[in-house]
C-alpha positions in Angstrom: -30.4 -16.1 1.3 -28.5 -13.9 -0.9 -24.7 -15.1 -1.2 -22.5 -12.5 -0.4 -19.8 -11.7 -3.1 -16.0 -11.7 -1.6 -14.6 -8.1 -0.5 -11.8 -6.3 0.4 -12.0 -3.8 2.9 -9.7 -1.1 2.6 -8.7 1.0 5.8 -7.2 4.7 4.1 -7.2 8.1 4.1 -9.5 10.4 1.5 -7.2 11.7 -1.1 -9.5 14.7 -2.9 -6.9 15.0 -5.9 -7.7 11.5 -6.8 -4.5 10.4 -7.7 -3.3 8.3 -4.5 -5.0 6.9 -1.2 -8.6 5.6 -0.7 -9.6 6.9 -4.3 -6.4 5.2 -6.2 -7.2 1.7 -3.8 -11.3 1.8 -4.9 -10.6 2.4 -8.6 -8.1 -0.9 -8.6 -10.5 -3.1 -7.2 -12.7 -2.2 -10.0 -10.3 -2.9 -12.6 -9.6 -6.4 -10.4 -13.3 -6.8 -10.2 -13.5 -7.3 -6.5 -15.9 -6.2 -4.1 -14.9 -3.5 -1.7 -15.5 -1.7 1.6 -13.9 0.8 3.3 -13.4 2.8 6.5 -12.0 6.2 6.0 -9.4 7.6 8.4 -8.9 11.0 7.0 -9.9 13.3 5.1 -7.1 15.4 2.7 -7.3 18.2 1.0 -4.4 17.8 -1.7 -3.3 18.4 -5.3 -0.7 16.1 -6.9 2.2 18.6 -5.9 1.4 19.4 -1.8 -0.9 18.1 1.0 -2.7 21.3 1.9 -5.1 20.2 4.6 -5.4 17.1 6.6 -8.4 16.4 8.9 -8.2 13.0 11.1 -11.7 10.9 11.5 -12.2 10.6 14.9 -10.7 6.9 16.0 -14.4 5.9 17.2 -15.9 6.8 13.7 -13.3 4.3 12.0 -13.6 1.6 14.2 -17.6 1.8 14.0 -16.8 1.4 9.7 -14.7 -1.3 10.1 -17.4 -3.2 12.6 -20.1 -2.1 9.9 -18.3 -3.6 6.8 -17.5 -6.9 8.3 -21.2 -6.8 9.1 -22.2 -5.9 5.5 -19.5 -7.7 3.5 -17.7 -10.9 3.1 -14.5 -9.5 3.7 -11.6 -12.1 2.4 -8.5 -9.8 2.7 -7.8 -6.1 4.5 -5.5 -3.4 2.7 -4.3 -0.4 5.9 -2.8 2.3 3.9 -2.4 6.0 5.6 -3.7 5.9 9.2 -2.1 9.6 11.0 -2.3 8.9 14.5 -1.6 6.6 17.6 -5.2 7.0 18.4 -6.1 5.8 15.0 -4.1 2.8 14.8 -5.3 2.0 17.9 -8.8 2.0 17.1 -8.0 -0.3 13.3 -6.4 -2.5 15.6 -9.3 -2.9 17.9 -11.5 -3.1 15.2 -9.4 -5.8 13.4 -8.6 -8.2 16.6 -12.1 -10.3 15.9 -11.2 -11.2 12.3 -7.2 -12.6 13.0 -7.7 -15.0 10.2 -8.1 -12.7 7.3 -4.9 -12.0 5.6 -4.0 -7.8 6.3 -1.7 -6.1 3.7 -0.3 -3.0 5.4 1.2 0.1 3.3 3.3 1.8 5.8 2.4 5.4 4.3 5.0 7.5 6.6 5.0 10.7 3.9 3.1 12.0 0.8 4.9 12.0 -2.3 5.4 16.2 -2.1 7.1 15.0 1.7 5.0 15.8 3.5 4.3 13.5 7.2 0.9 11.0 7.1 1.4 9.8 10.9 3.0 11.4 13.8 5.6 9.6 15.8 3.6 8.1 18.0 1.3 6.5 15.1 5.0 5.2 14.0 5.2 3.5 16.9 1.8 2.3 17.6 1.8 1.1 13.9 5.0 -1.3 14.2 3.7 -2.4 17.6 0.2 -3.3 16.9 -0.3 -3.9 13.4 3.0 -5.2 11.8 2.3 -8.2 13.7 -1.3 -8.4 12.3 -0.1 -8.3 8.9 -0.2 -10.9 6.0 2.2 -8.5 4.4 3.6 -5.3 5.3 4.8 -3.5 1.5 7.4 -0.8 2.5 9.5 1.0 -0.1 13.1 1.8 0.2 12.7 4.9 2.3 10.4 3.7 4.4 12.1 0.8 5.3 15.4 2.5 5.8 13.4 5.0 8.5 11.4 2.3 10.4 14.7 -0.1 10.6 16.8 3.1 11.7 19.3 2.4 8.8 20.3 3.9 5.8 18.5 3.7 2.4 19.7 0.5 0.6 21.3 0.5 -2.1 22.0 -3.0 -4.1 19.7 -6.4 -3.5 21.6 -7.5 -1.0 21.2 -4.7 1.6 17.4 -4.7 0.3 16.8 -8.4 1.4 18.8 -7.9 4.6 16.6 -4.7 5.5 13.5 -6.9 4.8 14.9 -9.7 6.9 15.1 -7.0 10.0 11.3 -6.0 8.7 10.4 -9.5 9.8 11.5 -9.6 13.0 8.8 -6.8 13.7 6.6 -9.4 13.3 4.8 -9.6 10.3 4.4 -13.0 8.2 6.1 -11.5 5.3 7.6 -8.7 3.8 7.9 -7.0 0.2 10.7 -4.5 -0.3 9.8 -2.9 -3.2 12.7 -1.2 -5.3 11.3 1.4 -6.8 12.6 4.2 -5.7 16.3 2.8 -6.6 18.5 3.1 -9.8 19.2 1.2 -13.0 17.1 -0.2 -15.7 15.6 -3.0 -13.8 12.6 -2.7 -10.4 13.6 -5.8 -8.3 10.9 -5.9 -5.2 11.8 -9.2 -3.4 9.3 -10.8 -1.1 10.9 -12.4 2.2 9.2 -14.6 4.4 11.1 -16.9 7.0 11.5 -19.6 4.5 12.1 -17.7 1.2 13.0 -15.0 -0.7 11.1 -14.5 -3.9 12.6 -12.0 -6.5 9.8 -10.1 -8.6 11.8 -7.9 -11.5 10.1 -5.7 -14.2 12.0 -3.0 -16.3 12.3 0.8 -14.9 10.2 2.8 -16.3 11.1 6.9 -16.2 7.4 7.9 -15.2 6.7 9.7 -12.2 3.5 8.4 -10.9 1.5 9.3 -7.8 -0.6 6.1 -5.9 1.7 3.3 -7.2 2.3 1.9 -3.8 -1.4 2.5 -3.0 -2.0 0.1 -5.8 0.3 -2.6 -5.2 -0.9 -3.2 -1.7 -4.4 -3.0 -2.8 -4.0 -5.1 -6.0 -1.9 -7.6 -4.0 -5.1 -7.8 -1.3 -7.5 -8.0 -4.2 -5.3 -11.5 -5.3 -5.2 -12.9 -1.6 -9.2 -12.2 -1.4 -9.9 -14.2 -4.7 -7.6 -17.3 -2.6 -3.9 -16.3 -4.5 -0.7 -17.7 -2.4 0.6 -14.5 -1.4 3.9 -15.0 -4.4 1.7 -15.1 -6.8 -0.6 -12.3 -5.6 2.6 -10.0 -5.7 3.8 -11.1 -9.3 0.0 -10.3 -10.6 0.2 -7.0 -8.9 3.3 -5.7 -9.9 2.3 -6.7 -13.5 -0.8 -4.4 -13.3 1.3 -1.4 -11.8 3.5 -1.6 -14.2 1.3 -1.3 -16.8 -0.4 1.4 -15.0 3.0 3.3 -15.1 3.6 2.5 -18.9 -0.1 3.4 -19.7 0.5 6.9 -18.1 4.3 7.1 -19.8 2.2 6.4 -23.3 -0.3 9.4 -22.1 2.0 11.4 -21.4 4.4 10.5 -24.7 1.0 11.5 -27.1 0.6 14.9 -24.8 4.1 16.1 -26.1 4.4 18.3 -29.3 5.9 16.2 -31.9 9.3 18.5 -31.6 9.7 18.0 -27.9 9.3 14.0 -28.2 11.9 14.2 -31.1 14.5 16.0 -29.0 13.8 13.3 -26.3 
């Protein structure tokens, strides 16, 4: 009998530009050396600056993709990204319900980097009601957490932790509140559970890069699939994303004319 390799199931939308979404997720899993399966929830036509069109995959096809992934792969963790509609959320919840012992990392994607809504109002409510209670970890950024908690965006670490605790009341086992949209030289994320707060810090880089949220949640799922404890998986994933951002900064700097670099 052939031994199956541990894998991560990615449930997400396809980004035609390759900068985020499913394409970013699969690139991260390849870099992590973790096998994968995928369930595509939507097909988008987009550039780095705008989303031109979205086609939502029929919910029964989404559910069938999930079913065959579990038949064909040894799924050890699930990462959920763009969902789009209430019907898709319901299909995902139904497809995963039979696999409750497998950790789910949910990145609650609400809008694109360019500001286009990627899930409708009914889908947001369904995601909160059906998927948050199934999640081992939810990874909201500052605007997502504020929107889902119906609060102003956190402006300091104490507010960040407070909002993460409110987020826990919606059902997930843990929340990684990401501080990437904040200010200051230090980028602080906080991993909050019922019993503890783990502070994860890195130097903030003044570099714009799409898909960092996708990369972080997928790298966490990769760590969980390998059997890492949640804090270790989060810490390792944050380091990977910081390296990605740093590498992008170096490439951009290398592309600048020497005079422009001196002017900066």
